[in-house]
C-alpha positions as CSV (number, residue, x, y, z in Angstrom):
1,X,7.9,25.4,25.5
2,X,5.7,27.4,27.3
3,X,3.2,29.7,24.9
4,X,2.4,32.9,26.5
5,X,-1.1,34.9,25.1
6,X,0.1,38.2,26.3
7,X,-0.5,40.0,23.2
8,X,2.6,41.9,21.7
9,X,3.0,44.6,18.9
10,X,6.5,44.1,16.8
11,X,7.1,46.1,13.3
12,X,9.3,44.6,10.9
13,X,10.0,44.4,6.9
14,X,10.0,41.0,5.4
15,X,13.5,40.3,4.4
16,X,12.8,36.6,3.5
17,X,9.7,34.4,3.0
18,X,10.4,31.3,4.7
19,X,7.5,29.5,3.4
20,X,3.7,30.7,2.2
21,X,0.9,28.6,1.3
22,X,-1.1,30.6,-1.4
23,X,-4.5,28.5,-0.6
24,X,-4.5,29.6,3.3
25,X,-1.8,32.9,3.4
26,X,-0.1,30.4,6.2
27,X,3.4,32.3,6.3
28,X,7.0,32.2,8.0
29,X,8.9,35.1,7.4
30,X,12.1,36.7,8.7
31,X,11.5,40.6,9.6
32,X,14.1,42.6,10.1
33,X,13.0,45.6,12.8
34,X,14.2,49.1,12.7
35,X,17.1,48.4,14.8
36,X,18.2,45.8,12.5
37,X,17.6,43.0,14.5
38,X,15.7,39.7,13.0
39,X,13.2,37.9,14.3
40,X,11.0,35.3,12.7
41,X,7.2,35.7,12.5
42,X,4.1,32.7,11.9
43,X,0.3,33.3,10.9
44,X,-1.9,34.3,8.2
45,X,-0.1,36.5,5.6
46,X,-1.6,35.9,2.3
47,X,0.3,37.5,-0.5
48,X,3.1,38.7,1.5
49,X,6.2,40.1,-0.2
50,X,10.0,40.7,0.1
51,X,10.0,44.5,1.0
52,X,6.2,44.9,2.9
53,X,6.4,47.0,6.3
54,X,3.9,44.8,8.4
55,X,2.6,46.2,12.2
56,X,1.4,43.0,13.8
57,X,-0.2,42.2,16.8
58,X,0.5,38.5,18.6
59,X,2.4,36.5,21.0
60,X,5.6,35.3,21.4
61,X,6.4,31.7,21.8
62,X,9.8,28.9,21.9
63,X,10.2,27.0,19.2
64,X,11.8,23.7,20.5
65,X,14.1,23.9,17.1
66,X,13.6,27.1,15.5
67,X,14.1,29.0,18.9
68,X,11.9,32.5,19.3
69,X,9.2,33.2,17.0
70,X,6.3,36.2,17.0
71,X,2.6,34.1,16.2
72,X,1.0,36.8,14.4
73,X,-2.7,37.3,15.3
74,X,-3.3,40.9,13.3
75,X,-1.3,43.2,11.6
76,X,-1.7,46.3,9.3
77,X,1.0,46.5,6.4
78,X,2.4,48.9,4.2
79,X,3.6,48.6,0.8
80,X,7.3,49.8,0.0
81,X,8.3,53.2,-1.3
82,X,11.9,53.3,-2.1
83,X,13.2,51.5,-5.3
84,X,15.0,48.8,-3.8
85,X,12.3,48.0,-1.5
86,X,9.8,48.2,-4.4
87,X,12.3,46.0,-6.6
88,X,11.9,43.5,-3.9
89,X,8.4,43.2,-3.6
90,X,7.7,42.4,-7.4
91,X,10.6,40.1,-7.5
92,X,9.6,38.2,-4.5
93,X,7.5,35.5,-6.9
94,X,4.3,37.2,-5.9
95,X,3.4,38.0,-9.6
96,X,4.5,35.3,-12.8
97,X,6.4,36.2,-15.4
98,X,8.2,39.1,-13.3
99,X,11.9,38.1,-12.0
100,X,14.1,40.2,-9.4
101,X,15.5,41.1,-13.1
102,X,12.8,42.5,-14.6
103,X,11.2,44.0,-11.4
104,X,14.4,45.6,-10.9
105,X,14.2,47.5,-14.5
106,X,10.5,48.6,-13.2
107,X,11.1,50.4,-10.1
108,X,14.3,51.9,-11.8
109,X,11.9,53.3,-14.6
110,X,8.5,54.7,-12.0
111,X,10.3,54.6,-8.6
112,X,8.0,55.5,-6.2
113,X,5.0,55.3,-8.8
114,X,5.6,52.1,-9.9
115,X,2.8,50.8,-8.0
116,X,0.3,53.2,-9.3
117,X,1.2,52.3,-13.2
118,X,0.7,48.7,-12.2
119,X,-2.9,49.4,-11.2
120,X,-3.9,52.0,-13.1
121,X,-1.9,52.3,-16.4
122,X,-0.2,48.9,-16.7
123,X,0.2,49.7,-20.9
124,X,3.0,52.6,-19.8
125,X,5.1,49.5,-18.8
126,X,5.8,48.9,-22.5
127,X,8.4,51.3,-22.2
128,X,10.6,48.8,-20.6
129,X,12.1,46.5,-22.9
130,X,11.3,42.8,-23.2
131,X,7.6,43.9,-22.0
132,X,4.9,43.5,-24.7
133,X,1.7,44.9,-24.2
134,X,-0.1,41.7,-23.9
135,X,2.4,40.8,-21.0
136,X,1.8,44.5,-19.8
137,X,-1.9,43.9,-19.7
138,X,-0.9,40.5,-17.4
139,X,1.2,42.2,-15.1
140,X,-1.6,45.0,-14.6
141,X,-4.2,41.9,-13.9
142,X,-2.3,40.1,-11.0
143,X,-1.1,43.0,-9.3
144,X,-4.3,44.3,-9.3
145,X,-6.1,41.2,-8.1
146,X,-3.3,41.5,-5.6
147,X,-4.4,45.1,-4.5
148,X,-8.2,43.8,-4.4
149,X,-6.9,41.1,-1.9
150,X,-5.3,43.5,0.0
151,X,-8.3,45.6,0.5
152,X,-10.1,42.8,1.0
153,X,-8.1,42.0,4.4
154,X,-8.1,45.7,5.6
155,X,-11.5,44.9,5.4
156,X,-11.4,41.9,7.4
157,X,-8.8,43.3,10.1
158,X,-10.7,46.4,10.4
159,X,-14.3,44.2,11.2
160,X,-12.1,41.6,13.4
161,X,-12.9,38.9,11.0
162,X,-10.2,36.1,10.1
163,X,-7.8,37.3,7.3
164,X,-7.5,33.6,6.3
165,X,-10.9,33.9,5.2
166,X,-9.6,36.2,2.4
167,X,-8.4,33.5,0.0
168,X,-11.9,32.0,-0.2
169,X,-14.0,35.5,-0.2
170,X,-11.6,36.4,-3.1
171,X,-11.7,33.0,-5.0
172,X,-15.4,32.9,-5.4
173,X,-16.5,36.7,-4.9
174,X,-13.7,38.7,-6.3
175,X,-13.4,42.4,-6.3
176,X,-17.0,42.6,-5.2
177,X,-16.3,40.8,-2.0
178,X,-16.4,43.8,0.3
179,X,-19.4,45.0,-1.6
180,X,-21.2,41.7,-0.9
181,X,-20.5,41.4,2.7
182,X,-21.2,45.1,3.2
183,X,-25.0,44.1,2.4
184,X,-25.2,40.7,3.4
185,X,-22.9,39.2,6.3
186,X,-24.7,36.2,6.4
187,X,-23.3,35.5,3.0
188,X,-20.4,34.0,5.2
189,X,-22.5,31.5,6.8
190,X,-21.9,29.1,3.4
191,X,-20.1,26.1,4.1
192,X,-17.4,26.9,1.9
193,X,-16.4,29.5,3.9
194,X,-17.2,27.6,7.0
195,X,-17.9,30.8,9.5
196,X,-20.0,30.2,12.3
197,X,-23.1,32.1,12.6
198,X,-22.0,34.3,15.2
199,X,-19.5,35.3,13.7
200,X,-21.4,36.5,10.5
201,X,-23.6,38.3,13.4
202,X,-21.0,39.9,15.3
203,X,-20.0,41.7,11.5
204,X,-23.5,42.5,10.5
205,X,-23.8,44.5,14.4
206,X,-20.6,46.4,13.6
207,X,-21.8,47.5,9.9
208,X,-25.2,48.8,11.4
209,X,-27.4,46.2,9.9
210,X,-31.2,45.6,11.4
211,X,-30.9,42.2,13.4
212,X,-34.5,42.0,12.4
213,X,-33.8,41.9,8.3
214,X,-34.5,38.8,6.3
215,X,-30.8,38.1,5.4
216,X,-30.1,37.6,8.9
217,X,-33.6,35.5,9.8
218,X,-32.7,32.9,7.0
219,X,-29.3,32.7,8.1
220,X,-30.4,31.4,11.3
221,X,-32.7,29.1,9.9
222,X,-30.3,27.6,7.8
223,X,-27.7,27.4,10.7
224,X,-30.5,26.2,13.2
225,X,-31.2,23.0,10.4
226,X,-27.3,22.3,9.9
227,X,-26.6,22.2,13.5
228,X,-28.9,20.0,13.6
229,X,-27.0,17.2,11.2
230,X,-24.9,16.9,14.3
231,X,-27.3,15.2,15.9
232,X,-27.9,12.9,13.6
233,X,-31.0,14.4,11.9
234,X,-32.2,14.5,8.4
235,X,-34.9,17.0,8.9
236,X,-36.8,19.0,11.8
237,X,-39.9,19.3,12.9
238,X,-40.7,22.8,11.6
239,X,-42.3,23.6,15.3
240,X,-38.8,22.8,16.6
241,X,-36.9,24.5,14.0
242,X,-39.0,27.9,14.7
243,X,-38.0,27.4,18.2
244,X,-34.2,26.6,17.6
245,X,-34.3,30.0,15.4
246,X,-35.9,32.3,17.7
247,X,-33.7,31.0,20.6
248,X,-30.4,31.8,18.3
249,X,-32.2,35.0,16.8
250,X,-33.7,36.4,19.9
251,X,-32.0,38.3,22.8
252,X,-32.5,40.8,25.3
253,X,-32.2,43.7,22.8
254,X,-34.0,42.0,20.4
255,X,-36.8,39.8,19.9
256,X,-37.6,38.1,15.9
257,X,-41.2,37.4,15.8
258,X,-42.1,33.8,14.9
259,X,-43.8,35.1,11.9
260,X,-40.6,36.4,10.5
261,X,-38.6,33.1,11.0
262,X,-42.1,31.2,9.2
263,X,-41.6,33.7,6.2
264,X,-37.5,33.0,6.2
265,X,-39.0,29.3,5.9
266,X,-41.3,30.1,3.1
267,X,-38.8,32.2,1.5
268,X,-35.8,29.0,1.6
269,X,-38.0,26.8,0.5
270,X,-39.0,29.2,-2.7
271,X,-35.4,29.3,-3.3
272,X,-34.9,25.3,-2.6
273,X,-32.8,25.5,0.0
274,X,-35.1,24.1,2.3
275,X,-37.9,21.2,1.2
276,X,-40.8,21.1,3.7
277,X,-43.2,18.5,3.5
278,X,-45.3,16.3,5.3
279,X,-44.3,13.5,6.1
280,X,-44.1,10.7,9.8
281,X,-47.4,13.1,11.1
282,X,-44.7,15.6,10.9
283,X,-44.6,19.0,9.1
284,X,-40.6,18.1,8.0
285,X,-38.3,20.7,6.8
286,X,-35.2,19.4,5.2
287,X,-31.9,21.2,4.0
288,X,-32.4,19.7,0.3
289,X,-29.7,17.6,-0.2
290,X,-31.0,15.6,2.6
291,X,-34.2,15.5,1.3
292,X,-33.0,14.3,-2.0
293,X,-30.8,11.8,-0.2
294,X,-33.4,10.3,1.8
295,X,-35.9,10.1,-1.8
296,X,-33.4,8.9,-4.1
297,X,-32.6,5.9,-1.5
298,X,-36.3,5.0,-0.5
299,X,-36.9,5.1,-4.5
300,X,-33.7,3.1,-5.8
301,X,-33.6,0.6,-2.6
302,X,-36.8,-0.3,-3.1
303,X,-36.7,-1.3,-6.9
304,X,-33.3,-3.1,-5.7
305,X,-35.2,-5.2,-3.3
306,X,-37.7,-5.6,-5.3
307,X,-35.4,-7.3,-8.2
308,X,-34.5,-11.4,-8.4
309,X,-31.9,-12.6,-10.1
310,X,-31.8,-15.6,-13.1
311,X,-29.6,-17.7,-12.6
312,X,-29.4,-21.4,-14.2
313,X,-27.7,-23.7,-11.2
314,X,-28.7,-24.9,-7.6
315,X,-27.0,-22.7,-5.0
316,X,-27.2,-25.0,-2.5
317,X,-25.3,-27.9,-4.5
318,X,-22.8,-24.9,-4.8
319,X,-22.1,-24.5,-1.4
320,X,-22.3,-28.5,-0.7
321,X,-19.5,-28.5,-3.3
322,X,-17.9,-25.8,-1.5
323,X,-17.7,-27.5,1.4
324,X,-16.2,-30.4,0.2
325,X,-13.8,-28.8,-1.5
326,X,-12.8,-26.3,1.2
327,X,-13.5,-27.9,4.3
328,X,-15.9,-25.0,5.5
329,X,-19.1,-26.2,6.5
330,X,-22.0,-23.4,6.6
331,X,-24.8,-23.3,9.3
332,X,-28.2,-22.9,8.0
333,X,-28.6,-19.1,8.3
334,X,-25.3,-18.4,6.9
335,X,-26.6,-20.8,4.1
336,X,-29.4,-18.8,3.8
337,X,-27.8,-15.4,3.8
338,X,-25.6,-17.1,0.8
339,X,-28.7,-18.1,-0.9
340,X,-30.0,-14.7,-0.6
341,X,-27.2,-12.7,-1.7
342,X,-27.2,-15.1,-5.2
343,X,-31.0,-14.5,-5.2
344,X,-32.3,-10.9,-4.8
345,X,-30.9,-7.7,-5.9
346,X,-30.8,-6.5,-2.3
347,X,-29.9,-8.1,1.2
348,X,-28.4,-7.2,4.5
349,X,-26.6,-9.6,6.8
350,X,-26.3,-9.0,10.5
351,X,-24.9,-10.2,13.3
352,X,-23.0,-9.9,16.6
353,X,-19.4,-10.7,17.2
354,X,-18.7,-14.6,16.4
355,X,-21.6,-15.4,14.5
356,X,-20.2,-15.9,11.5
357,X,-20.5,-12.7,9.2
358,X,-16.9,-13.3,7.4
359,X,-17.6,-16.5,6.9
360,X,-20.8,-16.3,5.3
361,X,-19.4,-12.8,3.0
362,X,-16.9,-15.4,2.1
363,X,-19.3,-18.0,1.1
364,X,-21.1,-15.6,-0.8
365,X,-18.0,-14.1,-2.9
366,X,-17.1,-17.9,-4.2
367,X,-20.7,-18.2,-5.0
368,X,-20.7,-14.3,-7.4
369,X,-17.3,-16.3,-9.0
370,X,-18.9,-19.3,-10.3
371,X,-22.1,-17.3,-11.3
372,X,-19.3,-15.2,-13.2
373,X,-20.3,-11.8,-11.2
374,X,-17.2,-9.4,-10.4
375,X,-17.7,-8.3,-6.9
376,X,-16.0,-5.2,-5.5
377,X,-15.8,-4.8,-1.5
378,X,-16.1,-1.8,0.3
379,X,-15.8,-0.1,4.0
380,X,-16.8,3.7,5.6
381,X,-12.9,3.8,6.8
382,X,-9.5,2.9,6.1
383,X,-9.2,0.2,8.7
384,X,-12.4,-1.5,8.3
385,X,-11.4,-1.5,4.8
386,X,-7.9,-3.2,5.4
387,X,-9.4,-5.9,7.9
388,X,-12.3,-6.9,5.4
389,X,-9.3,-7.6,2.7
390,X,-7.4,-9.2,5.2
391,X,-10.4,-11.9,6.1
392,X,-12.1,-12.1,2.7
393,X,-8.4,-12.4,0.8
394,X,-10.1,-10.2,-1.8
395,X,-8.8,-6.2,-1.8
396,X,-11.1,-3.8,0.1
397,X,-11.5,-0.3,-0.2
398,X,-13.0,2.9,1.2
399,X,-16.1,4.4,0.5
400,X,-14.5,7.6,-1.2
401,X,-11.5,5.3,-2.5
402,X,-13.8,3.2,-4.4
403,X,-15.9,6.5,-5.7
404,X,-13.0,8.4,-6.8
405,X,-13.3,10.9,-4.3
406,X,-12.0,14.6,-4.8
407,X,-12.8,17.9,-4.9
408,X,-14.1,20.1,-7.7
409,X,-14.4,23.9,-7.9
410,X,-14.6,25.7,-4.7
411,X,-13.0,22.9,-2.5
412,X,-16.4,20.9,-3.4
413,X,-16.4,17.3,-2.5
414,X,-17.5,15.4,-5.9
415,X,-17.4,11.8,-6.8
416,X,-15.7,10.7,-9.9
417,X,-18.0,7.1,-10.1
418,X,-21.4,8.2,-10.2
419,X,-24.4,7.4,-12.4
420,X,-22.9,8.9,-15.5
421,X,-19.9,6.6,-14.7
422,X,-20.2,4.1,-12.8
423,X,-18.7,1.2,-11.1
424,X,-17.6,-1.6,-13.2
425,X,-19.0,-4.8,-11.2
426,X,-21.7,-6.9,-10.9
427,X,-21.9,-7.2,-6.7
428,X,-20.9,-4.2,-4.2
429,X,-20.2,-6.0,-0.9
430,X,-20.2,-3.1,2.0
431,X,-19.0,-3.9,5.6
432,X,-19.8,-2.0,8.4
433,X,-22.9,-0.6,7.1
434,X,-24.4,1.0,10.4
435,X,-21.4,4.0,10.1
436,X,-22.6,5.2,7.1
437,X,-24.6,8.4,6.4
438,X,-27.3,8.7,4.1
439,X,-25.6,11.0,2.3
440,X,-22.5,8.8,1.6
441,X,-25.2,5.8,0.8
442,X,-27.0,8.0,-2.1
443,X,-23.2,8.3,-3.5
444,X,-22.4,5.0,-3.4
445,X,-25.8,3.8,-4.4
446,X,-25.7,5.9,-7.7
447,X,-22.9,4.7,-8.7
448,X,-23.6,0.7,-9.0
449,X,-24.7,0.1,-12.1
450,X,-28.1,-1.3,-13.1
451,X,-29.4,-4.5,-12.1
452,X,-26.1,-5.0,-10.2
453,X,-26.4,-6.9,-6.5
454,X,-25.6,-5.0,-3.2
455,X,-25.1,-6.9,0.0
456,X,-25.0,-4.9,2.8
457,X,-23.3,-6.7,6.2
458,X,-23.3,-4.6,9.3
459,X,-24.5,-5.1,13.3
460,X,-27.4,-2.8,14.1
461,X,-26.5,-2.8,17.3
462,X,-23.4,-0.5,17.4
463,X,-23.7,2.8,17.3
464,X,-25.4,4.8,14.7
465,X,-22.9,6.6,11.5
466,X,-21.8,10.1,12.8
467,X,-23.5,11.9,10.3
468,X,-27.3,12.2,9.0
469,X,-29.7,9.6,9.3
470,X,-30.2,5.6,10.8
471,X,-29.7,4.2,7.3
472,X,-29.2,0.6,8.4
473,X,-31.9,0.6,11.1
474,X,-34.4,2.2,8.7
475,X,-33.7,-0.1,6.0
476,X,-34.0,-3.3,8.4
477,X,-36.9,-1.5,10.2
478,X,-39.0,-1.2,6.5
479,X,-38.9,-4.7,6.1
480,X,-38.6,-4.0,2.3
481,X,-35.7,-7.3,1.6
482,X,-34.0,-10.1,3.0
483,X,-32.6,-9.5,6.5
484,X,-30.6,-12.9,7.8
485,X,-29.4,-12.1,11.2
486,X,-26.7,-14.5,12.2
487,X,-27.6,-15.4,16.2
488,X,-25.6,-18.4,16.8
489,X,-21.8,-17.9,18.4
490,X,-19.8,-20.5,17.2
491,X,-17.6,-23.3,19.2
492,X,-14.5,-20.8,18.6
493,X,-15.8,-17.6,19.8
494,X,-17.5,-19.8,22.8
495,X,-14.0,-19.6,24.2
496,X,-14.0,-15.8,24.3
497,X,-14.9,-14.0,27.0
498,X,-14.8,-10.8,25.0
499,X,-17.2,-12.4,22.6
500,X,-19.8,-13.7,25.3
501,X,-19.9,-10.7,27.8
502,X,-20.2,-8.8,24.2
503,X,-23.5,-10.5,23.9
504,X,-24.7,-10.4,27.3
505,X,-24.0,-6.7,27.3
506,X,-26.7,-6.8,24.4
507,X,-28.8,-8.2,26.5
508,X,-28.9,-6.3,29.4
509,X,-26.2,-8.5,31.3
510,X,-23.5,-7.3,33.5
511,X,-20.5,-8.4,31.8
512,X,-18.5,-11.4,33.7
513,X,-14.6,-11.0,33.9
514,X,-12.5,-14.0,32.8
515,X,-10.2,-16.1,35.5
516,X,-6.4,-15.4,35.5
517,X,-6.1,-17.1,31.6
518,X,-8.9,-15.6,30.2
519,X,-9.2,-12.2,27.9
520,X,-11.6,-10.1,29.8
521,X,-10.9,-8.3,32.6
522,X,-12.5,-5.3,34.7
523,X,-10.1,-3.4,37.5
524,X,-12.2,-0.9,39.4
525,X,-11.3,2.5,39.8
526,X,-13.9,5.4,39.7
527,X,-11.6,9.1,40.2
528,X,-11.0,10.4,37.0
529,X,-7.2,10.8,38.3
530,X,-6.8,6.9,39.2
531,X,-8.5,6.0,35.9
532,X,-6.2,7.2,33.9
533,X,-3.0,6.8,35.7
534,X,-4.0,2.7,35.9
535,X,-4.3,2.9,32.2
536,X,-1.2,4.4,31.6
537,X,0.0,1.3,33.7
538,X,-1.6,-1.0,31.5
539,X,-0.2,0.3,28.3
540,X,3.6,1.6,29.4
541,X,4.1,-1.7,31.8
542,X,1.6,-3.8,32.5
543,X,0.6,-5.5,29.4
544,X,3.7,-5.8,27.9
545,X,5.1,-7.4,30.8
546,X,2.4,-10.1,31.4
547,X,0.9,-10.8,28.1
548,X,3.6,-9.7,25.8
549,X,1.8,-7.0,23.9
550,X,3.6,-4.1,23.1
551,X,2.2,-0.7,23.7
552,X,1.9,-0.5,19.7
553,X,-0.7,-3.2,19.6
554,X,-3.0,-1.6,22.2
555,X,-5.6,0.8,22.0
556,X,-7.0,2.7,24.6
557,X,-10.9,3.6,24.3
558,X,-13.2,6.2,25.9
559,X,-16.4,7.9,25.4
560,X,-15.4,11.4,26.0
561,X,-12.8,13.3,24.2
562,X,-12.7,16.4,27.1
563,X,-15.0,14.9,30.3
564,X,-13.4,12.8,33.0
565,X,-10.4,10.4,31.2
566,X,-11.6,11.8,28.2
567,X,-9.0,11.4,25.1
568,X,-7.5,14.6,25.6
569,X,-6.0,14.4,29.3
570,X,-5.4,10.9,28.2
571,X,-3.7,11.4,25.1
572,X,-1.0,14.2,26.9
573,X,-0.3,11.4,29.5
574,X,0.2,8.5,27.3
575,X,2.5,10.4,25.1
576,X,4.5,11.4,27.9
577,X,4.8,7.6,29.0
578,X,5.0,5.8,25.7
579,X,7.1,8.5,23.9
580,X,8.7,11.2,25.9
581,X,11.0,13.8,25.1
582,X,14.8,13.3,24.3
583,X,17.9,15.1,23.0
584,X,17.8,14.4,19.6
585,X,14.1,13.6,19.3
586,X,12.7,16.4,16.7
587,X,9.1,17.4,18.0
588,X,6.6,20.4,16.9
589,X,4.4,22.4,18.8
590,X,0.9,23.0,16.9
591,X,-1.5,24.8,19.3
592,X,-2.0,23.1,22.7
593,X,-0.6,19.8,20.8
594,X,3.0,18.8,20.6
595,X,4.1,15.9,17.8
596,X,7.2,14.1,18.5
597,X,9.0,11.6,16.0
598,X,7.0,8.4,17.2
599,X,3.9,9.8,17.9
600,X,0.5,7.8,17.1
601,X,-1.6,10.7,15.4
602,X,-5.0,9.9,14.1
603,X,-6.5,11.7,10.5
604,X,-9.6,13.6,11.8
605,X,-10.9,14.9,8.2
606,X,-11.0,13.4,4.6
607,X,-8.4,15.1,2.7
608,X,-8.4,14.1,-1.0
609,X,-5.3,16.0,-2.0
610,X,-2.8,14.4,0.5
611,X,-0.1,13.1,-1.7
612,X,1.3,9.6,-0.5
613,X,3.4,7.1,-1.4
614,X,4.3,3.5,-0.5
615,X,7.5,3.1,1.6
616,X,9.3,1.3,-1.7
617,X,8.3,4.0,-3.8
618,X,6.3,2.0,-6.7
619,X,3.3,3.6,-5.9
620,X,1.9,7.2,-5.4
621,X,-1.4,8.2,-4.9
622,X,-3.8,10.8,-3.1
623,X,-6.2,11.1,-0.5
624,X,-6.3,10.2,3.5
625,X,-9.2,9.6,5.3
626,X,-11.2,10.6,8.9
627,X,-9.7,7.5,11.3
628,X,-6.4,6.5,9.2
629,X,-4.0,6.0,12.4
630,X,-0.7,6.1,11.6
631,X,3.1,7.1,13.0
632,X,5.1,10.3,12.6
633,X,8.5,8.6,11.8
634,X,10.1,12.1,10.8
635,X,9.7,15.7,11.2
636,X,11.8,17.9,8.7
637,X,12.0,21.5,11.2
638,X,14.0,23.3,7.6
639,X,11.1,22.4,5.7
640,X,8.3,22.8,8.0
641,X,6.9,19.3,7.5
642,X,6.7,16.1,8.9
643,X,6.1,12.4,7.8
644,X,3.6,10.3,8.8
645,X,3.2,5.9,7.9
646,X,0.2,5.2,7.6
647,X,0.0,1.1,7.2
648,X,2.3,0.9,3.7
649,X,1.6,4.8,3.3
650,X,4.0,7.4,3.7
651,X,2.2,10.8,3.6
652,X,3.4,14.4,4.3
653,X,1.9,17.4,5.9
654,X,3.4,20.9,6.4
655,X,2.8,22.8,9.7
656,X,0.0,24.6,8.4
657,X,-2.2,21.5,8.2
658,X,-1.7,20.0,11.3
659,X,-4.7,20.4,12.2
660,X,-5.8,17.6,10.4
661,X,-4.2,15.4,13.3
662,X,-4.7,14.2,16.6
663,X,-2.6,12.1,18.9
664,X,-4.1,8.5,18.6
665,X,-3.0,6.9,21.6
666,X,-6.8,7.3,23.2
667,X,-9.9,7.6,20.8
668,X,-13.1,7.9,21.5
669,X,-15.5,5.2,20.7
670,X,-17.1,6.8,17.9
671,X,-13.5,7.0,15.9
672,X,-12.8,3.4,16.9
673,X,-16.0,2.0,14.7
674,X,-15.1,0.3,11.9
675,X,-11.7,-1.1,13.7
676,X,-10.2,-4.0,15.6
677,X,-7.3,-3.8,17.9
678,X,-5.2,-6.9,19.4
679,X,-5.9,-5.4,22.7
680,X,-8.3,-2.5,23.8
681,X,-8.3,-0.7,27.3
682,X,-11.5,1.1,27.7
683,X,-11.4,3.9,30.2
684,X,-14.7,4.8,32.0
685,X,-14.9,7.5,35.0
686,X,-17.1,9.2,36.9
687,X,-17.4,13.0,35.5
688,X,-18.5,11.7,31.9
689,X,-21.3,12.8,30.4
690,X,-24.7,10.8,30.7
691,X,-25.7,11.1,27.1
692,X,-22.3,8.9,26.5
693,X,-22.6,6.3,29.1
694,X,-24.9,4.3,27.5
695,X,-25.1,0.5,26.2
696,X,-24.2,1.2,22.5
697,X,-21.4,3.0,23.2
698,X,-20.2,0.1,25.6
699,X,-20.4,-2.9,23.0
700,X,-19.0,-1.0,20.3
701,X,-15.8,-0.1,22.3
702,X,-15.8,-3.7,23.3
703,X,-16.5,-5.5,20.0
704,X,-13.2,-3.4,18.9
705,X,-10.9,-5.8,21.0
706,X,-9.2,-9.2,19.3
707,X,-7.3,-10.7,21.9
708,X,-7.3,-8.8,24.9
709,X,-9.8,-6.4,27.0
710,X,-9.7,-4.6,30.2
711,X,-11.9,-1.9,31.4
712,X,-10.7,0.5,33.9
713,X,-13.8,2.1,35.8
714,X,-16.2,1.9,38.7
715,X,-18.7,-1.1,38.8
716,X,-21.3,2.1,39.1
717,X,-20.4,3.3,35.4
718,X,-20.3,-0.1,33.8
719,X,-23.8,-1.1,35.0
720,X,-25.3,2.7,34.3
721,X,-24.0,1.9,30.7
722,X,-25.2,-1.8,30.3
723,X,-28.8,-0.6,31.7
724,X,-28.9,2.5,29.3
725,X,-30.0,1.3,25.9
726,X,-30.8,4.5,24.9
727,X,-30.2,5.8,21.5
728,X,-30.8,9.4,20.4
729,X,-33.6,10.3,18.3
730,X,-33.0,10.7,15.3
731,X,-35.4,12.7,12.6
732,X,-35.4,10.6,9.5
733,X,-38.2,9.7,7.3
734,X,-36.0,6.7,5.5
735,X,-37.7,4.2,6.7
736,X,-41.5,5.5,5.9
737,X,-40.4,6.5,2.5
738,X,-39.6,3.0,2.0
739,X,-42.6,1.3,3.0
740,X,-44.6,3.5,0.6
741,X,-45.7,2.0,-2.2
742,X,-44.3,3.9,-5.4
743,X,-47.3,6.2,-6.7
């Protein structure tokens, strides 16, 4: 199964198309070489047809089921010229309405001139019985479209660009794609194409375009802005943007003057792509969408926070009745939170583990029910929504599912539920709000009907959202709405060393390991290899043996992916220990990863088109979301696909979609936000980036454990994390906007 990267060249005629994805061009082909030998080739070959001749560059690999395959890196293609080859090509399904029999008649009628007729004089097709003028024009149109795509592929290949761009470029630009790219290669930097600036810059250089051109400066500024989204910023101070763009655009061969960059910012502001505003004593530059999100949230939430609701009974009396009826006794702060949720349009409930947030939310739901108010529950991730459902006894949905997310034209994300088609509810309760960025929060708030309540529940001491902004902390800091912070650890929770140590760490104190019968342990290791060996031993042997916890109930968390004891190395070791290869156990290699039946995997991006059905087949739907964790239950080598079970849902992935999955025996702390696991093993080692060794990361990791927590790491690393209460600075003006009075 070892894969060599030494590039070789092969030639062959397409004899069979085993699989072809028209969206991205990924294909599995049977090629016939000149000596008659058949071979299997895989890769991106858009609009491939039978009978085509391919001259491919790539490398050989050995598939565990299919044997030897050639992985295509790049290729040149030529259409068949003989009658049989032309008939095979036209009849291979590329042209709607042309089957093998009609294709054979076209090839016989026009011979080697068939392709020229289809391209330039399709009316001649009416000479063939059964082809009307309308059908002739449609066949010609489809063939012309394929020919234009072929030319586009050749252009991309000649300029060392991935041919996988072909479908997206043709969908948006059509026949003018090559001219558009030649005139402005930087259009590839548009998020629709997801091409790195350096790739577009390389094409521009290959085409001999000026490196001081306005188009290059504009693309460089936008790339610098977009890159900083990964750091959580909603805006960039203009002076810092200029420095970043200068570093990107300048090198030993060219010096891009600051004036050119400022001119680019002015052009992008004029075109509406950027917004420049003086706020927080900063000359702030925003991407348009982020400025609009911040501004909308500030105005709308300010109005919601100032709204007091009317009702005709005493909430305290109702709570007393609920206590007597349900045997629940609410603490003073919980009562205050429930009363605030009933009284105000916007309420925030915060608190660490064991402080009774869930009890307070359940009390709110009882009050809303008594008020005749329809409440919906939501959370950012599928696991968080499932946990909320279980704790509250009411269905909770992810934000994306609640808003009925989907893809529109050009693959752009949209939400069906919005201002013009709002949610059918009177209250929205959103849990784990610390994970939500300003763009997603804007979408949710837009869909809340006017006059409805919004209750936000979260822990501001956990990690901030992966996306832009610092919504929860900014909203709390604005002091615009009631914030009830639960601080009392309830008696039952106080018996847990996990809960006690989480609060201790949050206060800057070192954690204290449990005694023999406790739930919080520290195993001292420092070398990454020792840490990983210990983690494997815990998951495979020690925890199952001593605590009766199955490996499926254990989640390994670590701060990093690649550094120290990161997820990539840990997942390989854990897969080998917990789900080794075996005879009759199918597996599939995808890049550097092997996916095997029985593997724990995680969806790593939102995909609203994946089709799923429940195990009993009674329900079907679409959409799997970033952070969803499941198990590979079956691999179908012949169909080039596999099935993953996510809780009670079964979703099918074709092999070309496997970039959306990762092994999940170990995951980063960031990915685990919003989830809880029976047992958590936290791997901390030397060699991890200092920026990941922080108190919020350690606190978040510990609060993911429900029954058992084991830290494998050195005292030095743990002490560093406890003492490093540093949050990466995020440029955000939501707090300042909320504090401003409406003009």
